[in-house]
C-alpha positions, -999 to +999 in steps of 0.1 A: +000+000+000+013+034-009+004+069+003-017+078-027-039+047-022-051+056+013-088+064+017-109+073+048-132+047+063-161+071+069-180+095+046-168+132+046-188+156+067-211+177+045-202+214+046-224+239+065-249+257+043-245+294+049-258+328+038-296+319+035-310+343+060-322+334+095-300+331+126-268+317+110-247+321+079-223+346+065-247+371+048-280+361+064-302+382+042-281+414+046-266+412+011-229+417+003-210+448+014-223+483+021-239+499+052-267+473+053-242+445+056-222+461+084-230+457+121-246+486+139-250+510+110-285+500+099-302+529+117-320+547+090-328+584+086-326+607+117-363+614+115-372+577+116-347+572+144-363+599+165-398+585+159-386+550+170-372+565+202-405+582+210-427+551+206-437+531+237-417+499+238-441+481+262-456+448+253-491+451+240-490+488+233-505+486+198-537+468+209-570+484+219-587+474+251-610+444+248-637+457+271-666+475+254-678+508+267-713+508+279-740+531+264-750+556+291-786+567+300-797+587+330-827+583+352-842+616+339-844+600+304-863+570+319-887+593+336-896+609+303-899+578+282-915+552+305-948+549+324-952+536+360-946+499+362-929+495+328-899+472+322-867+488+309-846+465+286-817+473+263-837+460+233-866+484+240-842+514+245-824+507+212-855+500+192-872+533+204-839+552+198-837+564+233-800+552+232-778+555+201-764+520+193-746+504+164-767+483+140-768+446+146-748+447+178-762+440+213-747+467+234-742+470+272-763+498+287-756+515+320-781+535+339-767+565+359-784+584+387-786+619+372-821+634+375-853+627+395-874+595+393-910+593+404-921+561+387-917+525+397-896+508+370-884+472+365-849+470+350-836+440+331-802+432+316-787+467+323-759+478+345-769+502+371-748+527+392-751+528+430-769+561+430-794+550+404-800+517+422-808+535+454-833+558+436-850+528+418-853+506+449-866+535+470-897+537+448-901+498+448-886+491+415-867+458+407-833+453+391-826+419+375 
């Protein structure tokens, strides 16, 4: 056996594929040469940089709150639009346009205690403030 006849007993290791973007490789999607390929010089125009500094960097900043805002109605409006012993429901309020609501959406309605109430009313499926609750229950009304 001579030196030129020697061969390895195992297969050669396949070379690493590099430069295809992602977390490893030589170019990794940056291209070849120039400011874009260098480390730490991809900052952009000064105006863009200033805007980036001003933005909040807290998690979830870009999302709107999930909770819906309730449509507000006061006791004085109930006094005008309802008779003694009537039942107040969101459906009735929206159908009779006492409260402005989006079409096709069932909205949450909250009754606040502004104004004077002299009628006994039954309230269903509405949120009620403490002041309004006291005024309604004082006259014998029910809140469900």
